C-alpha positions in Angstrom: 0.0 0.0 0.3 2.8 2.2 0.9 4.4 1.7 -2.5 1.2 2.6 -4.1 0.7 5.7 -2.4 4.2 6.9 -3.2 3.3 5.9 -6.8 0.3 8.1 -6.8 2.0 11.0 -5.0 4.6 10.8 -7.9 2.2 10.8 -10.6 0.5 13.8 -8.8 3.7 15.5 -8.8 4.2 15.2 -12.4 0.8 16.3 -13.2 1.1 19.3 -11.3 4.5 20.1 -12.8 2.9 19.6 -16.2 0.1 22.1 -15.5 2.4 24.5 -14.2 4.5 24.5 -17.0 1.7 24.7 -19.5 0.3 27.7 -17.2 3.7 29.5 -17.7 4.2 28.7 -21.3 0.7 29.9 -22.0 1.3 33.4 -20.6 3.9 34.2 -23.5 1.5 35.2 -26.2 4.0 35.0 -28.9 5.2 31.5 -28.0 1.4 30.4 -28.1 1.0 31.8 -31.4 4.1 30.1 -32.4 2.6 26.8 -31.3 -0.6 27.4 -33.3 1.2 28.2 -36.3 3.1 24.9 -35.9 0.0 22.9 -35.5 -1.5 24.4 -38.6 1.4 23.7 -40.5 1.3 20.2 -39.3 -2.2 19.8 -40.2 -1.3 21.2 -43.6 1.6 19.0 -44.4 -0.4 15.6 -43.0 -3.4 16.7 -45.2 -1.9 18.2 -48.2 -3.3 15.6 -50.6 -6.9 16.7 -49.6 -6.7 20.5 -49.2 -4.2 21.3 -52.0 -5.8 23.3 -54.8 -3.9 21.1 -57.4 -2.4 18.0 -55.8 -1.1 16.8 -59.1 1.2 19.8 -58.9 3.4 17.8 -56.4 4.5 15.2 -58.9 5.5 15.2 -62.7 3.1 17.6 -64.0 3.2 20.0 -66.9 0.6 22.7 -68.1 2.4 25.4 -70.2 -0.8 27.1 -71.0 -1.1 28.2 -67.1 2.9 28.7 -66.7 3.8 31.9 -64.8 0.7 32.9 -64.2 0.4 35.7 -61.3 -1.3 35.2 -58.0 -5.2 34.9 -58.4 -8.0 33.7 -56.9 -7.6 30.1 -58.9 -3.7 30.3 -58.1 -3.3 32.2 -54.7 0.3 32.0 -55.0 0.5 31.8 -58.8 1.9 29.3 -61.0 5.8 28.2 -61.8 7.4 28.1 -65.2 5.7 24.4 -65.8 2.0 25.7 -64.9 2.2 24.1 -61.5 0.3 25.6 -58.7 2.9 27.1 -56.2 0.7 27.0 -53.1 0.2 23.1 -53.8 3.8 22.9 -54.0 4.4 24.6 -50.8 2.2 22.5 -48.9 4.0 19.4 -49.9 7.2 21.2 -49.3 5.9 21.7 -45.6 5.5 18.0 -45.4 8.9 17.1 -46.6 10.5 19.9 -44.2 8.8 18.5 -41.4 9.9 15.2 -42.1 13.6 16.2 -42.2 13.0 18.0 -38.7 11.5 14.9 -37.2 14.3 12.5 -38.7 17.4 14.9 -38.1 16.3 15.8 -34.7 15.8 12.1 -33.7 18.9 11.0 -35.0 21.4 13.8 -34.0 19.7 14.6 -30.5 19.6 10.7 -29.5 23.3 10.3 -30.4 24.6 13.3 -29.0 22.8 12.7 -25.7 24.0 9.4 -25.3 27.8 10.1 -26.3 27.2 13.2 -23.9 26.0 11.4 -21.0 28.8 8.6 -21.5 31.6 11.2 -21.8 30.4 13.2 -18.9 29.9 10.5 -16.5 33.3 8.8 -17.4 35.3 11.8 -17.4 38.9 11.6 -17.2 38.9 8.3 -19.2 39.8 7.1 -22.3 36.3 7.0 -23.2 35.7 10.7 -22.6 39.0 11.7 -24.6 37.8 9.6 -27.8 34.2 11.1 -27.6 35.2 14.6 -27.1 38.0 14.8 -29.5 35.9 13.4 -32.1 33.1 16.1 -31.2 35.6 19.0 -30.8 37.0 17.9 -34.3 33.6 18.3 -35.9 32.8 21.5 -34.1 35.7 23.1 -35.6 34.2 22.7 -39.0 30.9 25.0 -39.8 28.2 22.8 -39.7 26.7 24.4 -43.2 30.1 23.8 -44.5 30.5 20.2 -43.5 26.9 19.2 -44.6 27.8 20.5 -48.0 30.8 18.5 -48.4 29.2 15.4 -47.4 26.1 16.0 -49.8 28.7 16.8 -52.5 30.4 13.3 -52.0 27.5 11.3 -52.1 24.3 11.1 -54.2 22.4 14.3 -53.7 19.1 13.5 -52.3 16.9 14.2 -48.9 18.3 11.1 -47.4 21.7 12.3 -48.0 21.0 15.9 -46.6 19.5 14.4 -43.6 22.5 12.2 -42.7 25.1 15.3 -43.6 23.0 17.5 -40.9 22.9 14.5 -38.6 26.8 14.2 -38.8 27.5 18.2 -38.6 25.1 18.9 -35.5 25.3 15.8 -32.9 28.5 17.2 -31.3 26.5 20.5 -30.3 24.2 18.0 -28.2 27.0 15.9 -26.9 28.9 19.2 -25.8 25.6 20.2 -24.0 24.9 17.3 -22.2 28.7 16.6 -21.5 29.0 19.9 -19.6 25.7 19.1 -17.6 26.7 15.7 -16.6 30.2 16.6 -15.3 28.6 19.0 -12.9 25.7 16.9 -12.1 27.5 13.5 -11.3 29.0 15.0 -8.1 25.4 15.6 -6.4 24.5 13.7 -3.4 21.6 11.9 -5.2 24.1 10.5 -7.6 26.1 9.0 -5.1 23.2 7.6 -3.2 22.1 5.6 -6.6 25.8 4.6 -7.0 25.9 3.2 -3.2 22.6 1.5 -3.8 23.9 -0.5 -6.5 21.9 1.2 -9.4 23.2 0.4 -12.9 25.0 2.7 -15.0 21.8 2.9 -17.5 19.7 3.9 -14.4 22.0 6.5 -13.5 22.6 8.2 -16.9 18.9 7.9 -18.2 16.9 8.1 -14.8 18.8 10.4 -12.7 21.0 12.5 -14.9 19.3 12.9 -18.1 15.9 14.4 -16.6 17.9 17.4 -15.1 19.3 18.1 -18.6 15.8 18.4 -20.3 15.5 22.2 -20.1 18.3 23.1 -22.5 18.0 20.0 -24.6 14.4 21.0 -25.3 15.2 24.6 -26.0 18.0 23.7 -28.4 15.8 21.2 -30.2 13.1 23.6 -31.0 15.5 26.2 -32.1 17.6 23.8 -33.8 14.3 22.6 -35.9 14.2 25.9 -37.6 17.8 25.5 -38.5 17.3 22.3 -40.0 14.6 23.6 -42.4 17.0 26.5 -43.3 20.0 24.4 -43.8 17.9 21.7 -45.9 16.5 24.7 -47.8 20.2 25.8 -48.5 21.5 22.3 -49.6 18.5 22.0 -51.9 18.9 25.5 -53.2 22.2 24.6 -54.7 21.2 21.2 -56.0 22.6 19.0 -53.5 19.2 18.1 -51.8 16.1 17.1 -52.9 16.1 16.8 -56.6 13.0 18.0 -59.1 10.1 17.4 -59.2 10.2 16.8 -55.7 8.6 20.1 -54.1 11.1 20.9 -51.6 11.1 24.7 -50.4 14.9 25.4 -51.1 14.5 23.9 -54.6 11.3 26.0 -55.3 13.2 29.0 -54.5 16.3 27.9 -56.5 14.2 27.4 -59.7 12.4 30.8 -59.3 15.3 32.9 -58.9 15.8 33.1 -62.7 12.3 34.7 -63.1 12.9 37.7 -60.8 11.8 40.2 -60.4 9.2 40.0 -63.1 7.7 36.7 -61.8 8.5 37.3 -58.2 6.1 34.6 -56.8 7.7 31.7 -58.0 10.7 32.3 -55.6 9.2 34.5 -52.9 6.3 32.4 -51.9 8.2 29.3 -50.7 10.7 31.7 -49.5 8.1 33.2 -47.1 7.0 29.8 -46.1 10.3 29.0 -44.9 10.4 32.4 -42.9 6.9 31.5 -41.2 8.0 28.0 -40.3 11.5 29.1 -38.6 9.7 31.9 -36.7 7.1 29.5 -35.3 9.8 27.2 -34.3 11.8 29.9 -32.6 8.9 31.4 -30.9 8.2 28.0 -29.3 11.8 27.6 -28.3 11.7 30.9 -26.3 8.4 29.8 -24.6 10.1 26.2 -23.6 13.2 28.2 -22.1 10.9 30.6 -20.2 8.8 27.8 -19.1 11.6 25.9 -17.4 13.2 29.1 -16.0 9.9 29.9 -14.2 9.3 26.3 -13.3 12.7 25.9 -11.9 12.4 29.1 -10.0 
């Protein structure tokens, strides 16, 4: 019975923390607007096949009779040089961008966090030396430059772009978690867990990791926008998604040659990129303030 009471008390505490965290987050109007914006974008990306004015524009489609039509009621963002509806391609491009965010964040954050925990807990050992020297070597190279080099050496496509971004950015998570772990491992509750015979896995993922979540989640939301921008940059120079895939960066690139007369071909997807990045940044600011207030 006592065990059940402790479990219920722990659940109640977690629920109270969650409610307090949401209350603090909801007080930031800009962050709430960012969250609403991302939810709308996610909805558009999931149901792009059903809400797009011209779903066929996302695939191999040519209609030269409507090529380079300016924005109108029938084509809100105009059409491109192939006669494809730009708004429809933006909807499908958002799906690809969010897909990249989910995959890249999952890979680079997971790998970086694990490496940071191991290096921080076993500091002053050869394990720490190997992990952190590799991380420092990768951090010495600008992330975008390293990603471009990897993409240029391999077959240009979305998978290669995601792999390149993962390789370029996991050291940042490793460095953050490493610094937090080295400071947390000396706390009394860590010593207590070690004395009680807790396994390394329990100590790393049950005792240390929960105390690193604030900076990790904040960085993940901010990196989401950076992933979209980097993916667009890679596609812009032809090393990412290949035609006719409706990736936002490649759409901007294909429309540059029509500026300034047919500005909508390039500026419409560029505006979509800006909106998505702003929404993710707003959410990141809200998460940062939420944890700060919750801890205070």
